[in-house]
N, C-alpha and C positions, 0 to 999 in steps of 0.2 A: 504494500500500500504506500503510495507516494503522498506525502503531506507537504503542502506549501507553507510559507511563513504565515499566511493568514489562517491556517488551521483547518483547511478543508481538503478532501481527497481530490487529487487530479485524476483525470480520466473518467471512464464510465463503465458501468457494469451492464449497460443497456444493450439492445440488439445491434449487431454489426450489419446484418443484412435483413431487410424487411421485404417480403413479397406481398404485393397487393393485387387483388383481382379487380379489374375494371372492365366494364362493358358499355359505358355511356349512360347507364341508368342513374337516377338521382342518388340512390343509396350507394352505388359503387363509386360515384364521383365524391361523395362525402367520405367514403373509405379512403380514397386516394388523397384527399385533403388531410385527413387524420394521419395517414401514414407519412405524408410529407412533413407535417408538423413534428411528428415523433422523430423522423429522420433528422430534421434540422436541429432539434433539441439534443439529440443523442449523438450526433455526428455519424449517423448510419448511412448506409447505401440502400437505396430503394430500387426494387425491380417491379415495375408495373406490368401485369400480364393480361392480355386480352385473348380469351379463348372462344373460337368460333365453333359452332356445332352445325350439323347437317339436319335440316328440317325434314319431317316426313313429307310435307307438301312438295319438296324439291324432287322427290322420287316419282311423282305423278306426271311432271311435265319438265322437259329439258329447258324450256324458256323460263319457267319459274326458278329452276336451279341456277341458270345463268344470271338472272336478275338478283337472286339472293346472294350469289357469290360476289357480284359487283357491289351490292350494298354493304356486305361485310368488309370488302376491301376498302371502301370509302370510310367506313367507321374505323377500321384499323388504322388507316392513314391519319385521320383526324385525331384519334386518341394518341397516336404517337407524337403528333405535333404538340398536343396539350401537355404530355408528359415532359417533353423537351423544354417547353416554355416554363412550366411550373418548376422544373429542376433548376433552370437558370434564375428564375425569380427568387426562389427560396435558397439559392446557393447550396444545393445538395447534389450528391451524386445520384442521378436518376437514369435508369436504364429501362428500355421498353422492349417487350417481347410479345410475340403472338404465338398461339398454338391452336391446334384443331383437335377436337374430341370432347370428351366428358370434362366439364370445367373442374370438378373436384379432383379428378384423377390427374389432369394436366397441371393444376396448381400444386398438387402434392409432389409430383415428379420434379417440377422446377424448384420447389422449395428444398427438396432433398438434394438435388444436383448442386444447388448453391450453398447448401448447408445453412439455410436461413435460420435466423433466431426467432422470427415471428412471421405470422401470416395475418393479413388484414383483409376482410371482405365486407361488402355491404349486406345488410339483412335482405332476405328475399321478400318480395311483395306478392308472390304468386300463391294462390290458394292451394294448388296441387302439392306444394312443398310441405304442407302440413301432414300429408299422408306419405309421400315418397321420401321426403327429407331434403332439406336445402343443401346447397353447396357448403354453407357454413357448418351445418350439423355434421355433414360427412367429413369435413376437414377436422372438426373437433374429435370425432370418433377415431380418426387416424392416430391421434395422440402423439405426434412427433414434435410439435412446436406449439407455443401459445398461439391461440387464434383469437383475434379481436373482431367482433361483429359490430359494425357501425350501423345504427338505425337510419 
């Protein structure tokens, strides 16, 4: 433990790497803002992750699939720009990644790969998640890192 002349501990015991799931929804953007604030205060690195999924509707029509893929690409690009701008504004180390698949599984794999100290996600607003389980609940059940769920 390093102690300065003023009598307080130098350094931090907080998270070194914070993974945050974002998808453009209000709760995920609040999660991103919370993670950015935590990263700024703790001197942490933040990795924002956008996970795309394949819709059942895309399987019925190729034109729907193409349109959905274009929309997801646009969202991914816009979110990447927002992460870059927020990182510069808050003067934090911010990285942006995209993945495709099950959001809970992809976030868990990235958090494991990066040896993340914390995972932050927005609370689900979908009614079906009460039965199936939200991304947040599934990440908590994984039990490998602290998970913060932002309302």
